[in-house]
C-alpha positions in Angstrom: -3.2 3.7 -13.9 -6.9 4.5 -14.4 -9.8 4.7 -12.1 -13.2 3.0 -12.7 -16.3 3.3 -10.5 -18.5 0.2 -9.9 -22.0 1.6 -9.9 -24.0 -1.6 -9.7 -23.4 -5.2 -8.5 -25.9 -7.9 -9.3 -27.3 -10.0 -6.4 -26.8 -13.4 -8.0 -23.7 -12.7 -10.1 -20.3 -14.1 -9.3 -18.5 -11.7 -11.6 -18.6 -8.0 -12.3 -18.1 -6.6 -15.8 -16.1 -3.3 -15.9 -16.4 -1.6 -19.2 -13.7 0.6 -20.7 -14.5 3.3 -23.2 -12.5 5.2 -25.7 -11.9 8.0 -23.2 -10.1 5.5 -20.9 -7.0 5.6 -23.0 -4.5 2.8 -23.2 -6.4 -0.3 -22.1 -4.3 -3.5 -22.2 -5.0 -7.1 -21.7 -3.9 -8.5 -18.3 -4.9 -8.8 -14.7 -6.7 -5.9 -12.9 -6.7 -5.5 -9.2 -9.4 -3.6 -7.3 -8.2 -1.5 -4.5 -11.0 0.0 -2.4 -10.6 3.5 -0.9 -10.1 2.4 2.7 -7.4 -0.1 1.5 -5.6 2.8 -0.3 -5.9 5.0 2.8 -4.4 2.2 4.9 -1.4 1.8 2.5 -0.9 5.5 2.3 -0.9 5.6 6.1 1.7 2.8 6.3 3.9 4.6 3.8 3.6 7.9 5.7 4.5 6.1 9.0 7.5 4.6 7.4 8.7 7.9 6.0 8.2 9.5 9.4 10.2 6.8 11.1 13.0 7.2 8.6 13.0 11.0 9.1 13.2 10.5 12.9 16.2 8.2 12.4 17.9 10.7 10.1 17.3 13.5 12.6 18.8 11.5 15.4 21.8 10.7 13.3 22.2 14.3 12.2 22.0 15.6 15.8 24.6 13.0 16.7 22.3 11.6 19.4 23.3 8.4 20.9 20.8 5.9 19.8 20.5 2.9 22.1 21.0 -0.5 20.5 17.6 -1.6 21.9 15.9 1.4 20.1 17.5 0.4 16.8 16.5 -3.2 17.2 12.9 -2.1 18.0 12.8 0.2 14.9 14.1 -2.6 12.7 11.7 -5.1 14.0 8.8 -2.7 13.5 9.8 -1.9 9.9 10.3 -5.7 9.3 6.8 -6.5 10.5 5.3 -3.8 8.3 7.2 -5.0 5.3 6.1 -8.6 6.0 2.5 -7.5 6.1 2.8 -5.6 2.8 4.6 -8.6 1.2 1.7 -10.8 2.4 -0.8 -8.5 0.9 1.0 -8.5 -2.4 1.3 -12.3 -2.3 -2.5 -12.6 -2.0 -2.8 -10.6 -5.3 -0.6 -13.1 -7.2 
């Protein structure tokens, strides 16, 4: 993975040229996707939230707490909706 900075965007252009130099290392042919910083932060937050929810479930299981079936269903539905959103985002890239 490499990082490039877009320093200028033309007003009438419909495409943007991103140049790679020798110092960029292993540049290969293929599709390139641009992920803006706020999009990266959003994905990182979603991942952190998922890890936190998994940790909570593990703690409850380790403490042998009785987890209500409704709570489990809510957690599964929440995780399912987040996965669906991420899959939708990935589908847009294809």
